[in-house]
N, C-alpha and C positions, 0 to 999 in steps of 0.2 A: 504496500499500500501506499502512495506520496505522503510526502508529508502532509502538502498542500490535503488531501483528500482528508488522511490525517487530523487534519486540524479543524477543517472543515464540521465532521463528526464533532470531534471535539464543540466546540460553538453552538452546534445543533443541541446537544444535550446537555450544553449550559444553560442556552436558549429556554428547553423544558422544563430544570429547574427551577428557575427564574418565575416562569409562567405559571406553576408550580406553587409558589411561594403565592404570587399575585390571589391564585383563584383560592388558597385555603386561608386569606388573608379577607375574603370578601365572605366567605362559610365561616369562619370562625369568630368567637367574641370574644378578647381578653376586658375579665370584668376588672376593675378597681379595688385591691385589698382595703382600703381605707372607705371604701365606700359599702362593701359585703362588713366588716369588722363594725359600721356602721349603726349596720343593720341588724347586727348580732348584740343579744343581752349581754352585758359585762360581765365578767369578775371582778369582785372588790379586787381595786389595785390603785396606786399611786403611781406618778410620774417621778421617780428620785431622780432624772436627770443623770443614771450612772451608766456609762458602755458597758458591754459585756465583761468586757476585760477589768474593769472594777467591779464591777459584782462580784467576780471569781475571786480577785481579790480580797476583797473583805470577807468573802463565805470561807476563805482558807484562814482567815484570819479567828474570826465566830465563833468557827468548829474547829478548830485550833486551843481553846478556851474550853469550849466544850467537855471536846473529849477529856480533857487536862482533869475539869472536873469532876467528871468519870469515874476518873482515877486511871486512868492510860498511858502506858510510857513511850510519849511520843518518840525518843529515840530507839524503841525496837524497830527495827529494819521492815518489820512485817505494818509499822503503822506510821511510818516516818512519812509517807507521802498521802495517808487516810484525806487528812481534810482538804487537801486542794483535789484531792481525786472528788472526792463528794462536791465539791464548787461547780468543778467543771462537769461534771455530770449533773448537778440543778441545773445552772445554767445552760450548756448545750444540746442537752440528753432530754432527760425525764418533762422538765419543766421548759421546756423548748417551745410549748403554745401562746408561753407569756409576749415574746418575742415574734409582733406582726411581720417583720421582715421573713419569718419563717413562715409564715403562711403559701400552703402552696401555688401557684399560680393557677389560675382559675380561668378555663377558659369552654363556652359552649357553643352547638352550634344548630343552626336553622334544624329544626324536625320536618325537614323537607319529603320526609317517608307517613306524616302524617298520623305519629304513631300514638295511639289514644287508650290505652291498656297498660297493666299496670309493669313497674319497672321495679325489679325487688332484687339486692343484693345481700346475702345474707352470712351469717358467719362471720360478720368481720371482728378480728379481733382487737378486742378494747382496753388497753393500759392506761392507766389513770394512779393518782395519788388523794387520796382523803385529804381534805383539805385540815380537821379537826385533827389529826394523829402521823399525816404525814405516810401514812400505811399502804400498799396499791390496793387497790382496785384493777380485781382480776376476771376478765367477763368477755362476752359477743354483743356486737347490737346487729339488729337488723335493718336495712332503710330498706326505703320505697318511695317511689311518686310516680304521679299520672303526669305527662309529658301534657302543656300546650304548644308555643310555640317552640319550647328549647329542649335541647338533651345534652345532657353531660358526660362526659367518660365515663368510664366502671371505676378506674381507678381512681378519678376525683373523689371519689364519695367516700373510697376508703382513707383518702388523706385527709380530708374533713374531721372525720372519727380519729382518725389517729391525732390530727394540731388539735382540737379542743380538750381530747383528755389529756396532751402533756402537760397538763398545767394543775397547780393543787384545784380538787373539785369535790364538790358533791355531786351523786350522781343525776338526781332531780335538774340540774342547771344543765350538766354534760348534753344531758337528754334534748335539752330546750334549745341548746346551743345550736347544737347538729344540724335541728329542725327546721329554727331561724336562719341558718345561714341557705341551707338548698332549696329555703322558700323564696329566699331573697336573688340567689343565682339564676333559678332555673323560670324566677316568673310565674309560679303556681302556685296554688293556695292543698294542693292535693298532695302532700309530704307527711311522710311517719316513717316514727324511729322510734325503736324496742330496746333497751340494753337490759343483760341478763349479769351479775359479777356476784363475785364474793368479794366479801371487802376483808382485809385481813385486821381492820382494825375491832374486827369482829371475832375473827381466829385466833388471834395472839395477846388478846386483853380482855378483859371486860368479862364477857359471858365466856370467851372462848367455843364458839360453837362455830368447829369445822367445817360443814355440811351445808347453813342455809346459805340462799343466795337473794338477791335483790331484784327484783323487773321493777320498770320504767318505761312507760310510752308516752311519747308525746303525737298525736294523730289528727289530723287536720285535713279540712275540707272533705271528697268524698269518704274518705276514711273513717271522718267521723258521724258524718251525717245519713252513709249510705250502710245499712246495717250487712250487708252478701260484701260490700269491700273493705270493711274494717275486718270482716270473720275469715277473708282469703287473706289479708295483710298478716290476721296472728296463729293461721295455719301455717304460714311462712314462720315463721318464730317460732312455733314449736315443733320444724322439722330440724334433723340433727342432720 
């Protein structure tokens, strides 16, 4: 193949890629993180003006004091780096949902297929932390919606659940925040969220019940007003 012909084919390929990007931009709608979060009921927070690096530094200092008050020897090689490990884990991982910059990029596409039935994502792993004792909440979420003009990529639903779970929570608020987010992003009233979880503050302290679970639901639109739609959703929640 001549160099000129190869160059022409390369240009054609690049042109197709550019065209695909234009087409994608026409059918994908990127939503503002600020607008989304402004339409979700808030977690009790204050703006302390600290960067993530400053938060890690301060939590490291405070957790060092906590471990010393507990009587642990931080000169031991197993414990020496624990305060900083905890601080980084809090800021970057298990409480990452407090940082709006970590909210997943949210795109929806036009419902050109006119799909008007229930879309259900089952058994979404839901790991959070109880805000009363900072112990894990470990369970699964089932999320459903009936589209109107927009549909969302399925993985985005999992990411929404994960984002709001990654902060100190009560399960009732977490359920509502997921529903608020989906209702705004999809511009539909017909959303439903169900979470069934074990609470380690129940398992490890107080009553020390290791078997009980807590279920919460938020059903809106047809999921609330139409008994058959509600029952179909709850049926999906019971499936394993």
